[in-house]
N, C-alpha and C positions, 0 to 999 in steps of 0.2 A: 610421241617420243617415248623413250624408255627411261626408267629410273637409273640412278647410278648403280644400284644393286643389280638390276637386270643386265646392264652393260658389263659389269664386273664378272658376273656369272658366265655370260656368253663368251667373254674373252679369257676366262680363267685367271682373273686378277682379284685382288682385294678391292673393296669399295674405295678405300683411300687412294690406291694406285690409279684406279679409273678416274677419280676426281682430279688427281694431280696431273695426269696426262691431258685431260680436257683443259685444265687451266693453262698448262704449258702451250698447248696448241692455240688457245685463244690469245695468249700473250704474243706468240710469234706472228699471228695473223692480225694483231691489233684490234681484236674484237672484245667488246666490253660486257656482253651479256650472252646468255645461252640462246636467246632468240636470234641474235646476230649470227651466231655459229650455225644455227639451223638454216637460216637464209643462205649463208655462204655454201653450206653443204648441198642445198637444193640447186643453187646456181651452177655449182661445179658438177652436178650430176651424180653426186655421191649417195644421195637419198632421194626418194620421191616424196612430194608433198602429201 
């Protein structure tokens, strides 16, 4: 995985914004930790393991 800073740089966001977006996505998907988010993304074909 990538750090929040790496994600923010890649998307042209502040670190705080990247973290906030991740938190909001996790809330909407009812995911409680980053590992669950990664598993979800793999199952959906958004990222490769």
